KETIVEX-127587 format. One record per residue: residue number from 1; residue in three letters; x, y, z of N, C-alpha, C, O in turn. Coordinates in nm, 4 decimals, padded with zeros to 6 digits, always signed. Example, Ala and Ser with C-alpha at 12.3 -4.5 7.8 and 13.67 -1.06 7.14 Angstrom:
<atoms>
   pos   code     n_east    n_north       n_up    ca_east   ca_north      ca_up     c_east    c_north       c_up     o_east    o_north       o_up
     1    Ala   +01.3190   -00.5690   +00.7800   +01.2300   -00.4500   +00.7800   +01.3200   -00.3300   +00.7800   +01.4236   -00.3319   +00.8465
     2    Ser   +01.2850   -00.2250   +00.7080   +01.3670   -00.1060   +00.7140   +01.2900   +00.0030   +00.7870   +01.3409   +00.1138   +00.8039
</atoms>
This chain:
<atoms>
   pos   code     n_east    n_north       n_up    ca_east   ca_north      ca_up     c_east    c_north       c_up     o_east    o_north       o_up
     1    Unk   -01.3137   +10.3390   -10.0979   -01.2340   +10.4589   -10.1116   -01.2064   +10.5231   -09.9760   -01.1074   +10.5944   -09.9599
     2    Unk   -01.2935   +10.4980   -09.8788   -01.2752   +10.5583   -09.7470   -01.2162   +10.4533   -09.6541   -01.2719   +10.3445   -09.6394
     3    Unk   -01.1058   +10.4850   -09.5925   -01.0387   +10.3928   -09.5018   -01.0963   +10.3987   -09.3620   -01.2153   +10.4244   -09.3439
     4    Unk   -01.0123   +10.3750   -09.2638   -01.0528   +10.3783   -09.1226   -01.0672   +10.5234   -09.0765   -00.9997   +10.6129   -09.1273
     5    Unk   -01.1563   +10.5451   -08.9796   -01.1848   +10.6806   -08.9325   -01.1443   +10.7023   -08.7872   -01.2022   +10.7867   -08.7189
     6    Unk   -01.0468   +10.6279   -08.7398   -00.9916   +10.6495   -08.6070   -01.0911   +10.6298   -08.4945   -01.1661   +10.5322   -08.4948
     7    Unk   -01.0932   +10.7224   -08.3967   -01.1779   +10.7063   -08.2783   -01.3280   +10.7020   -08.3081   -01.4049   +10.6483   -08.2284
     8    Unk   -01.3699   +10.7572   -08.4207   -01.5120   +10.7525   -08.4559   -01.5618   +10.6087   -08.4708   -01.6809   +10.5816   -08.4551
     9    Unk   -01.4699   +10.5166   -08.5012   -01.5066   +10.3762   -08.5228   -01.5546   +10.3078   -08.3955   -01.6151   +10.2009   -08.4033
    10    Unk   -01.5299   +10.3655   -08.2797   -01.5753   +10.3048   -08.1543   -01.7240   +10.3260   -08.1305   -01.7875   +10.2481   -08.0594
    11    Unk   -01.7796   +10.4309   -08.1895   -01.9201   +10.4640   -08.1623   -02.0062   +10.4579   -08.2884   -02.1147   +10.3995   -08.2866
    12    Unk   -01.9587   +10.5175   -08.3972   -02.0401   +10.5300   -08.5172   -02.0147   +10.4181   -08.6180   -01.9040   +10.3650   -08.6272
    13    Unk   -02.1179   +10.3836   -08.6926   -02.1056   +10.2883   -08.8023   -02.0337   +10.3603   -08.9170   -02.0830   +10.4606   -08.9686
    14    Unk   -01.9194   +10.3093   -08.9555   -01.8362   +10.3736   -09.0570   -01.8365   +10.2905   -09.1854   -01.8861   +10.1779   -09.1852
    15    Unk   -01.7824   +10.3436   -09.2942   -01.7734   +10.2641   -09.4174   -01.7014   +10.1306   -09.3972   -01.7380   +10.0312   -09.4600
    16    Unk   -01.6010   +10.1267   -09.3119   -01.5299   +10.0029   -09.2822   -01.6246   +09.8992   -09.2206   -01.6229   +09.7825   -09.2598
    17    Unk   -01.7064   +09.9415   -09.1254   -01.8028   +09.8507   -09.0620   -01.9074   +09.8052   -09.1628   -01.9496   +09.6896   -09.1608
    18    Unk   -01.9490   +09.8947   -09.2502   -02.0510   +09.8607   -09.3494   -01.9973   +09.7602   -09.4511   -02.0714   +09.6731   -09.4968
    19    Unk   -01.8706   +09.7714   -09.4867   -01.8104   +09.6720   -09.5774   -01.8146   +09.5338   -09.5140   -01.8459   +09.4355   -09.5813
    20    Unk   -01.7836   +09.5256   -09.3854   -01.7898   +09.3968   -09.3144   -01.9317   +09.3425   -09.3172   -01.9521   +09.2232   -09.3398
    21    Unk   -02.0299   +09.4290   -09.2944   -02.1708   +09.3872   -09.2939   -02.2095   +09.3170   -09.4242   -02.2888   +09.2228   -09.4222
    22    Unk   -02.1552   +09.3613   -09.5362   -02.1892   +09.3030   -09.6663   -02.0919   +09.1945   -09.7115   -02.1062   +09.1401   -09.8210
    23    Unk   -01.9939   +09.1631   -09.6284   -01.8968   +09.0606   -09.6644   -01.9542   +08.9202   -09.6580   -02.0397   +08.8914   -09.5742
    24    Unk   -01.9069   +08.8319   -09.7473   -01.9531   +08.6926   -09.7480   -01.8485   +08.5971   -09.6908   -01.8687   +08.4756   -09.6918
    25    Unk   -01.7371   +08.6508   -09.6410   -01.6377   +08.5674   -09.5761   -01.6958   +08.5143   -09.4449   -01.7761   +08.5815   -09.3801
    26    Unk   -01.6547   +08.3939   -09.4065   -01.7131   +08.3285   -09.2892   -01.7074   +08.4164   -09.1641   -01.8049   +08.4225   -09.0892
    27    Unk   -01.5958   +08.4840   -09.1405   -01.5849   +08.5638   -09.0182   -01.6688   +08.6924   -09.0238   -01.6900   +08.7567   -08.9210
    28    Unk   -01.7160   +08.7297   -09.1419   -01.7954   +08.8512   -09.1558   -01.9470   +08.8251   -09.1645   -02.0255   +08.9197   -09.1702
    29    Unk   -01.9875   +08.6995   -09.1656   -02.1311   +08.6663   -09.1752   -02.2017   +08.7082   -09.0461   -02.1513   +08.6848   -08.9363
    30    Unk   -02.3179   +08.7697   -09.0607   -02.4027   +08.8117   -08.9484   -02.3298   +08.9043   -08.8510   -02.3352   +08.8841   -08.7296
    31    Unk   -02.2630   +09.0038   -08.9035   -02.1904   +09.1005   -08.8204   -02.2270   +09.2433   -08.8594   -02.2719   +09.2694   -08.9711
    32    Unk   -02.2070   +09.3342   -08.7659   -02.2196   +09.4790   -08.7861   -02.3566   +09.5202   -08.8408   -02.3694   +09.5608   -08.9563
    33    Unk   -02.4572   +09.5088   -08.7563   -02.5941   +09.5435   -08.7952   -02.6291   +09.6895   -08.7697   -02.7284   +09.7389   -08.8230
    34    Unk   -02.5501   +09.7588   -08.6898   -02.5822   +09.8956   -08.6501   -02.6027   +09.9884   -08.7681   -02.5212   +09.9914   -08.8603
    35    Unk   -02.7114   +10.0643   -08.7657   -02.7395   +10.1581   -08.8731   -02.6582   +10.2861   -08.8591   -02.5993   +10.3334   -08.9563
    36    Unk   -02.6549   +10.3418   -08.7395   -02.5808   +10.4647   -08.7143   -02.4752   +10.4411   -08.6064   -02.3606   +10.4836   -08.6210
    37    Unk   -02.5137   +10.3739   -08.4989   -02.4230   +10.3515   -08.3866   -02.3742   +10.2065   -08.3843   -02.4549   +10.1143   -08.3726
    38    Unk   -02.2451   +10.1863   -08.3951   -02.1862   +10.0525   -08.3924   -02.1738   +10.0019   -08.2490   -02.1446   +09.8845   -08.2263
    39    Unk   -02.1958   +10.0903   -08.1535   -02.1832   +10.0532   -08.0123   -02.2759   +09.9366   -07.9769   -02.2425   +09.8545   -07.8915
    40    Unk   -02.3924   +09.9291   -08.0424   -02.4862   +09.8192   -08.0136   -02.4263   +09.6850   -08.0539   -02.4446   +09.5856   -07.9837
    41    Unk   -02.3558   +09.6812   -08.1650   -02.2901   +09.5569   -08.2056   -02.1800   +09.5203   -08.1064   -02.1600   +09.4024   -08.0770
    42    Unk   -02.1112   +09.6164   -08.0566   -02.0071   +09.5892   -07.9563   -02.0702   +09.5332   -07.8292   -02.0170   +09.4395   -07.7697
    43    Unk   -02.1830   +09.5899   -07.7874   -02.2511   +09.5444   -07.6651   -02.3058   +09.4030   -07.6819   -02.2919   +09.3203   -07.5918
    44    Unk   -02.3684   +09.3743   -07.7971   -02.4363   +09.2462   -07.8157   -02.3510   +09.1388   -07.8825   -02.4014   +09.0307   -07.9128
    45    Unk   -02.2238   +09.1662   -07.9056   -02.1328   +09.0637   -07.9560   -02.1408   +09.0362   -08.1041   -02.0942   +08.9315   -08.1491
    46    Unk   -02.1985   +09.1264   -08.1818   -02.2063   +09.1066   -08.3265   -02.1080   +09.1958   -08.4016   -02.1158   +09.2076   -08.5239
    47    Unk   -02.0169   +09.2577   -08.3301   -01.9186   +09.3451   -08.3948   -01.8016   +09.2650   -08.4499   -01.7529   +09.1721   -08.3854
    48    Unk   -01.7567   +09.3018   -08.5698   -01.6349   +09.2457   -08.6294   -01.5630   +09.3587   -08.6996   -01.6195   +09.4231   -08.7879
    49    Unk   -01.4384   +09.3835   -08.6609   -01.3633   +09.4880   -08.7304   -01.3161   +09.4345   -08.8655   -01.3011   +09.3138   -08.8846
    50    Unk   -01.2938   +09.5251   -08.9565   -01.2461   +09.4897   -09.0902   -01.0977   +09.4573   -09.0808   -01.0158   +09.5458   -09.0560
    51    Unk   -01.0634   +09.3314   -09.1006   -00.9234   +09.2899   -09.0928   -00.8589   +09.2839   -09.2302   -00.7391   +09.3087   -09.2438
    52    Unk   -00.9365   +09.2516   -09.3309   -00.8932   +09.2619   -09.4703   -01.0180   +09.2931   -09.5526   -01.1301   +09.2756   -09.5048
    53    Unk   -00.9989   +09.3386   -09.6742   -01.1125   +09.3746   -09.7577   -01.2029   +09.2531   -09.7777   -01.1559   +09.1489   -09.8233
    54    Unk   -01.3314   +09.2645   -09.7448   -01.4217   +09.1497   -09.7563   -01.4506   +09.1125   -09.9021   -01.4425   +09.1957   -09.9924
    55    Unk   -01.4839   +08.9866   -09.9215   -01.5442   +08.9421   -10.0469   -01.6921   +08.9682   -10.0323   -01.7519   +08.9324   -09.9308
    56    Unk   -01.7517   +09.0298   -10.1318   -01.8930   +09.0641   -10.1244   -01.9761   +08.9598   -10.1974   -01.9288   +08.8930   -10.2893
    57    Unk   -02.1005   +08.9476   -10.1544   -02.1922   +08.8583   -10.2244   -02.2587   +08.7608   -10.1307   -02.2595   +08.7783   -10.0088
    58    Unk   -02.3143   +08.6580   -10.1905   -02.3874   +08.5560   -10.1170   -02.2974   +08.4386   -10.0843   -02.1943   +08.4187   -10.1486
    59    Unk   -02.3361   +08.3613   -09.9848   -02.2588   +08.2421   -09.9511   -02.2844   +08.1304   -10.0512   -02.2019   +08.0401   -10.0655
    60    Unk   -02.3975   +08.1354   -10.1205   -02.4319   +08.0393   -10.2252   -02.4460   +08.1169   -10.3555   -02.5244   +08.2117   -10.3612
    61    Unk   -02.3727   +08.0799   -10.4606   -02.3797   +08.1562   -10.5861   -02.5194   +08.1573   -10.6469   -02.5920   +08.0581   -10.6402
    62    Unk   -02.5560   +08.2699   -10.7059   -02.6842   +08.2841   -10.7743   -02.6566   +08.3347   -10.9156   -02.5804   +08.4297   -10.9334
    63    Unk   -02.7167   +08.2732   -11.0144   -02.6915   +08.3133   -11.1523   -02.7994   +08.4044   -11.2088   -02.7760   +08.4718   -11.3091
    64    Unk   -02.9167   +08.4080   -11.1471   -03.0277   +08.4871   -11.1991   -03.0081   +08.6354   -11.1714   -02.9526   +08.6741   -11.0685
    65    Unk   -03.0539   +08.7168   -11.2637   -03.0560   +08.8615   -11.2446   -03.2003   +08.9123   -11.2343   -03.2245   +09.0326   -11.2243
    66    Unk   -03.2951   +08.8187   -11.2369   -03.4357   +08.8528   -11.2241   -03.4625   +08.9018   -11.0817   -03.4350   +08.8285   -10.9867
    67    Unk   -03.5154   +09.0235   -11.0638   -03.5335   +09.0780   -10.9286   -03.6281   +08.9947   -10.8416   -03.6095   +08.9882   -10.7201
    68    Unk   -03.7280   +08.9318   -10.9012   -03.8203   +08.8477   -10.8236   -03.7464   +08.7234   -10.7740   -03.7585   +08.6861   -10.6573
    69    Unk   -03.6710   +08.6604   -10.8614   -03.5922   +08.5430   -10.8232   -03.4905   +08.5788   -10.7162   -03.4732   +08.5054   -10.6190
    70    Unk   -03.4239   +08.6905   -10.7341   -03.3231   +08.7338   -10.6372   -03.3875   +08.7562   -10.5000   -03.3323   +08.7144   -10.3982
    71    Unk   -03.5032   +08.8215   -10.4970   -03.5697   +08.8531   -10.3711   -03.6141   +08.7278   -10.2962   -03.6040   +08.7221   -10.1737
    72    Unk   -03.6635   +08.6270   -10.3692   -03.7223   +08.5099   -10.3044   -03.6369   +08.3836   -10.3170   -03.6842   +08.2742   -10.2864
    73    Unk   -03.5131   +08.3972   -10.3611   -03.4231   +08.2855   -10.3884   -03.4075   +08.1876   -10.2717   -03.4090   +08.0661   -10.2911
    74    Unk   -03.3931   +08.2401   -10.1538   -03.3596   +08.1557   -10.0390   -03.4806   +08.0883   -09.9755   -03.4633   +07.9894   -09.9042
    75    Unk   -03.6017   +08.1371   -09.9981   -03.7187   +08.0807   -09.9306   -03.7446   +07.9332   -09.9616   -03.7683   +07.8573   -09.8676
    76    Unk   -03.7416   +07.8875   -10.0872   -03.7616   +07.7433   -10.1124   -03.6525   +07.6576   -10.0475   -03.6802   +07.5473   -10.0005
    77    Unk   -03.5306   +07.7073   -10.0449   -03.4207   +07.6330   -09.9815   -03.4414   +07.6241   -09.8309   -03.4179   +07.5189   -09.7715
    78    Unk   -03.4850   +07.7325   -09.7689   -03.5138   +07.7320   -09.6261   -03.6285   +07.6358   -09.5960   -03.6227   +07.5614   -09.4981
    79    Unk   -03.7308   +07.6366   -09.6780   -03.8454   +07.5471   -09.6600   -03.8005   +07.4009   -09.6622   -03.8439   +07.3217   -09.5786
    80    Unk   -03.7143   +07.3647   -09.7568   -03.6633   +07.2270   -09.7641   -03.5845   +07.1913   -09.6386   -03.5961   +07.0801   -09.5870
    81    Unk   -03.5046   +07.2853   -09.5898   -03.4304   +07.2607   -09.4663   -03.5249   +07.2408   -09.3483   -03.5039   +07.1511   -09.2667
    82    Unk   -03.6282   +07.3233   -09.3387   -03.7225   +07.3118   -09.2279   -03.7953   +07.1782   -09.2310   -03.8253   +07.1221   -09.1256
    83    Unk   -03.8242   +07.1263   -09.3495   -03.8881   +06.9950   -09.3605   -03.7965   +06.8835   -09.3106   -03.8451   +06.7809   -09.2630
    84    Unk   -03.6650   +06.9019   -09.3207   -03.5681   +06.8014   -09.2750   -03.5487   +06.8022   -09.1237   -03.4925   +06.7076   -09.0685
    85    Unk   -03.5939   +06.9068   -09.0564   -03.5699   +06.9201   -08.9120   -03.6340   +06.8044   -08.8369   -03.7500   +06.7705   -08.8600
    86    Unk   -03.5560   +06.7434   -08.7454   -03.6028   +06.6296   -08.6666   -03.6502   +06.6708   -08.5279   -03.7046   +06.5889   -08.4539
    87    Unk   -03.6301   +06.7964   -08.4927   -03.6720   +06.8452   -08.3607   -03.6962   +06.9957   -08.3695   -03.6608   +07.0608   -08.4678
    88    Unk   -03.7571   +07.0485   -08.2646   -03.7787   +07.1935   -08.2602   -03.6446   +07.2674   -08.2525   -03.6316   +07.3790   -08.3028
    89    Unk   -03.5468   +07.2054   -08.1903   -03.4138   +07.2659   -08.1813   -03.3515   +07.2793   -08.3207   -03.2945   +07.3834   -08.3536
    90    Unk   -03.3624   +07.1744   -08.4019   -03.3107   +07.1824   -08.5390   -03.3900   +07.2836   -08.6202   -03.3325   +07.3599   -08.6978
    91    Unk   -03.5217   +07.2847   -08.6028   -03.6082   +07.3796   -08.6735   -03.5627   +07.5221   -08.6433   -03.5476   +07.6037   -08.7342
    92    Unk   -03.5409   +07.5516   -08.5148   -03.4954   +07.6844   -08.4740   -03.3548   +07.7116   -08.5276   -03.3233   +07.8249   -08.5640
    93    Unk   -03.2707   +07.6091   -08.5326   -03.1358   +07.6255   -08.5855   -03.1374   +07.6710   -08.7302   -03.0643   +07.7622   -08.7689
    94    Unk   -03.2223   +07.6058   -08.8104   -03.2323   +07.6450   -08.9516   -03.2817   +07.7885   -08.9667   -03.2411   +07.8590   -09.0590
    95    Unk   -03.3692   +07.8316   -08.8759   -03.4229   +07.9677   -08.8851   -03.3276   +08.0748   -08.8336   -03.3192   +08.1830   -08.8919
    96    Unk   -03.2551   +08.0463   -08.7245   -03.1820   +08.1520   -08.6556   -03.0302   +08.1402   -08.6581   -02.9618   +08.2372   -08.6256
    97    Unk   -02.9759   +08.0266   -08.6950   -02.8300   +08.0113   -08.7008   -02.7771   +08.0717   -08.8312   -02.8561   +08.1056   -08.9194
    98    Unk   -02.6456   +08.0856   -08.8446   -02.5872   +08.1465   -08.9646   -02.6173   +08.0672   -09.0921   -02.6523   +07.9494   -09.0848
    99    Unk   -02.6040   +08.1309   -09.2083   -02.6283   +08.0622   -09.3353   -02.5432   +07.9354   -09.3466   -02.4257   +07.9349   -09.3098
   100    Unk   -02.6036   +07.8287   -09.3977   -02.5325   +07.7034   -09.4160   -02.5288   +07.6161   -09.2922   -02.4688   +07.5087   -09.2956
   101    Unk   -02.5909   +07.6586   -09.1829   -02.5902   +07.5809   -09.0600   -02.6527   +07.4435   -09.0834   -02.7528   +07.4305   -09.1538
   102    Unk   -02.5927   +07.3426   -09.0238   -02.6434   +07.2051   -09.0274   -02.6337   +07.1476   -08.8870   -02.5424   +07.1839   -08.8129
   103    Unk   -02.7254   +07.0586   -08.8477   -02.7105   +06.9915   -08.7177   -02.5787   +06.9150   -08.7145   -02.5315   +06.8686   -08.8183
   104    Unk   -02.5195   +06.9015   -08.5972   -02.3882   +06.8372   -08.5844   -02.3850   +06.6936   -08.6373   -02.2818   +06.6487   -08.6872
   105    Unk   -02.4958   +06.6222   -08.6269   -02.4961   +06.4819   -08.6691   -02.5242   +06.4633   -08.8183   -02.5443   +06.3508   -08.8638
   106    Unk   -02.5257   +06.5719   -08.8938   -02.5516   +06.5632   -09.0375   -02.4370   +06.6230   -09.1151   -02.3687   +06.7135   -09.0672
   107    Unk   -02.4158   +06.5720   -09.2361   -02.3108   +06.6303   -09.3223   -02.3679   +06.7491   -09.3962   -02.4892   +06.7701   -09.3979
   108    Unk   -02.2797   +06.8271   -09.4575   -02.3243   +06.9437   -09.5348   -02.3497   +06.9081   -09.6804   -02.3859   +06.9954   -09.7591
   109    Unk   -02.3315   +06.7818   -09.7182   -02.3559   +06.7402   -09.8569   -02.5053   +06.7411   -09.8853   -02.5851   +06.7108   -09.7967
   110    Unk   -02.5448   +06.7760   -10.0094   -02.6876   +06.7831   -10.0412   -02.7545   +06.6478   -10.0409   -02.8746   +06.6382   -10.0659
</atoms>
């Protein structure tokens, strides 16, 4: 309901920035972490302006509404990925790269 807020968007985290933070579109993943000041995202390269209304949700669909399942859904999947790691670099990639990251020499097929 709230659009852009003009010059305030350069310093403060606005509803537009927060929508991007929750977006599941590829260009909006891992962006706009600032709680109050968006300037930190601009400094550290994690800023993304809202170019169109984001799609909200997860990058991988989840059908459960159980709060325990929702909270811990990704941990078994991450564990399986970590077991597949062939080097410390791949291990770190699975932990710190964006969702769905795969080593270059591997396909994304399960």
